[in-house]
C-alpha positions as a Markdown table, in Angstrom:
| # | Residue | x | y | z |
|---|---|---|---|---|
| 1 | Unk | -32.1 | 198.1 | 54.2 |
| 2 | Unk | -34.6 | 196.4 | 56.6 |
| 3 | Unk | -37.4 | 196.1 | 54.1 |
| 4 | Unk | -35.8 | 193.5 | 51.8 |
| 5 | Unk | -34.9 | 191.4 | 54.8 |
| 6 | Unk | -38.4 | 191.7 | 56.2 |
| 7 | Unk | -39.9 | 190.8 | 52.8 |
| 8 | Unk | -37.7 | 187.7 | 52.6 |
| 9 | Unk | -38.6 | 186.7 | 56.1 |
| 10 | Unk | -42.3 | 187.0 | 55.3 |
| 11 | Unk | -41.8 | 185.1 | 52.1 |
| 12 | Unk | -40.0 | 182.2 | 53.9 |
| 13 | Unk | -42.6 | 182.2 | 56.7 |
| 14 | Unk | -45.5 | 182.0 | 54.2 |
| 15 | Unk | -43.9 | 179.1 | 52.4 |
| 16 | Unk | -43.3 | 177.2 | 55.7 |
| 17 | Unk | -46.8 | 177.6 | 57.0 |
| 18 | Unk | -48.8 | 177.2 | 53.8 |
| 19 | Unk | -48.4 | 173.5 | 53.1 |
| 20 | Unk | -49.8 | 172.3 | 49.7 |
| 21 | Unk | -53.0 | 170.2 | 49.8 |
| 22 | Unk | -52.3 | 166.6 | 48.8 |
| 23 | Unk | -55.3 | 165.2 | 47.1 |
| 24 | Unk | -56.0 | 162.5 | 46.4 |
| 25 | Unk | -53.7 | 160.6 | 48.8 |
| 26 | Unk | -53.7 | 156.8 | 48.1 |
| 27 | Unk | -52.7 | 154.8 | 51.2 |
| 28 | Unk | -50.9 | 151.5 | 51.0 |
| 29 | Unk | -54.0 | 149.6 | 52.1 |
| 30 | Unk | -56.1 | 151.0 | 49.1 |
| 31 | Unk | -57.9 | 153.7 | 51.1 |
| 32 | Unk | -58.0 | 157.1 | 49.5 |
| 33 | Unk | -58.0 | 160.5 | 51.3 |
| 34 | Unk | -59.6 | 163.4 | 49.3 |
| 35 | Unk | -58.9 | 167.0 | 50.4 |
| 36 | Unk | -60.2 | 170.3 | 49.3 |
| 37 | Unk | -59.4 | 173.8 | 50.7 |
| 38 | Unk | -62.7 | 175.7 | 50.8 |
| 39 | Unk | -62.9 | 177.7 | 54.0 |
| 40 | Unk | -66.1 | 179.6 | 53.1 |
| 41 | Unk | -68.0 | 176.5 | 52.0 |
| 42 | Unk | -71.1 | 175.4 | 53.9 |
| 43 | Unk | -70.9 | 171.8 | 52.8 |
| 44 | Unk | -68.6 | 169.7 | 50.5 |
| 45 | Unk | -69.3 | 166.2 | 49.2 |
| 46 | Unk | -67.1 | 163.9 | 47.2 |
| 47 | Unk | -68.4 | 161.7 | 44.4 |
| 48 | Unk | -66.1 | 159.0 | 43.2 |
| 49 | Unk | -66.8 | 156.1 | 40.8 |
| 50 | Unk | -67.5 | 152.9 | 42.8 |
| 51 | Unk | -68.2 | 154.8 | 46.0 |
| 52 | Unk | -71.4 | 156.3 | 47.3 |
| 53 | Unk | -71.3 | 160.1 | 47.5 |
| 54 | Unk | -70.2 | 161.1 | 51.0 |
| 55 | Unk | -69.9 | 164.3 | 53.0 |
| 56 | Unk | -66.5 | 165.6 | 53.8 |
| 57 | Unk | -65.4 | 167.0 | 57.2 |
| 58 | Unk | -63.9 | 170.5 | 57.6 |
| 59 | Unk | -60.8 | 171.2 | 59.8 |
| 60 | Unk | -59.7 | 174.4 | 61.5 |
| 61 | Unk | -57.7 | 175.6 | 58.5 |
| 62 | Unk | -60.8 | 175.3 | 56.1 |
| 63 | Unk | -59.6 | 172.0 | 54.5 |
| 64 | Unk | -62.3 | 169.5 | 53.9 |
| 65 | Unk | -61.3 | 165.8 | 53.9 |
| 66 | Unk | -62.8 | 162.3 | 53.5 |
| 67 | Unk | -61.0 | 158.9 | 53.7 |
| 68 | Unk | -62.7 | 156.1 | 51.8 |
| 69 | Unk | -62.8 | 152.4 | 52.6 |
| 70 | Unk | -60.1 | 150.3 | 50.7 |
| 71 | Unk | -60.7 | 150.5 | 47.0 |
| 72 | Unk | -59.9 | 147.9 | 44.4 |
| 73 | Unk | -56.8 | 148.6 | 42.2 |
| 74 | Unk | -58.2 | 150.6 | 39.2 |
| 75 | Unk | -58.6 | 154.0 | 37.6 |
| 76 | Unk | -61.4 | 156.2 | 39.0 |
| 77 | Unk | -63.0 | 159.5 | 38.2 |
| 78 | Unk | -64.2 | 161.8 | 41.0 |
| 79 | Unk | -65.4 | 165.3 | 41.7 |
| 80 | Unk | -66.4 | 167.5 | 44.6 |
| 81 | Unk | -69.8 | 169.2 | 45.2 |
| 82 | Unk | -69.1 | 172.5 | 47.0 |
| 83 | Unk | -72.4 | 174.0 | 48.2 |
| 84 | Unk | -74.1 | 172.0 | 45.3 |
| 85 | Unk | -71.6 | 173.3 | 42.6 |
| 86 | Unk | -69.7 | 170.5 | 40.9 |
| 87 | Unk | -65.9 | 171.2 | 40.8 |
| 88 | Unk | -62.8 | 169.2 | 39.9 |
| 89 | Unk | -59.9 | 168.8 | 42.3 |
| 90 | Unk | -57.6 | 171.8 | 42.1 |
| 91 | Unk | -54.8 | 169.9 | 43.7 |
| 92 | Unk | -54.8 | 167.1 | 41.1 |
| 93 | Unk | -53.5 | 167.8 | 37.6 |
| 94 | Unk | -54.9 | 164.5 | 36.2 |
| 95 | Unk | -58.3 | 164.6 | 34.4 |
| 96 | Unk | -60.6 | 162.0 | 33.1 |
| 97 | Unk | -62.4 | 163.4 | 30.1 |
| 98 | Unk | -65.7 | 162.2 | 28.6 |
| 99 | Unk | -68.4 | 163.8 | 26.4 |
| 100 | Unk | -70.6 | 164.9 | 29.3 |
| 101 | Unk | -68.2 | 166.3 | 31.9 |
| 102 | Unk | -64.7 | 166.3 | 33.2 |
| 103 | Unk | -63.6 | 164.5 | 36.4 |
| 104 | Unk | -60.4 | 164.4 | 38.3 |
| 105 | Unk | -58.5 | 161.2 | 37.8 |
| 106 | Unk | -57.4 | 158.8 | 40.5 |
| 107 | Unk | -55.2 | 155.6 | 40.3 |
| 108 | Unk | -55.2 | 153.0 | 43.0 |
| 109 | Unk | -52.2 | 150.8 | 42.1 |
| 110 | Unk | -51.9 | 147.0 | 42.4 |
| 111 | Unk | -50.1 | 146.1 | 45.6 |
| 112 | Unk | -46.4 | 145.5 | 45.1 |
| 113 | Unk | -46.8 | 142.1 | 46.9 |
| 114 | Unk | -48.5 | 140.7 | 43.8 |
| 115 | Unk | -46.2 | 139.1 | 41.2 |
| 116 | Unk | -47.6 | 140.9 | 38.1 |
């Protein structure tokens, strides 16, 4: 009788402590935070259209992150380089396809203060 209760308690605890990775996170000022969980990676870089490639910083949970300067409203393609291997963002279901490769897709919207 105790084992189903223990299983449910572990399931609940796992869902509380394992928060989903939000990436990309577009801030109201146009900055974008990119995140990638890769605890065993030695280095991770983000490459986004209109930004220079930049290194990401790793936190204690193994999540790498980088916050950009404010970006102009537009659609952008981006990808990560994990130990030199190019990967798309597993937290983002949006893709930007082209003939050479696939990038993750990012939209920085127009501020709501503009009339159009």
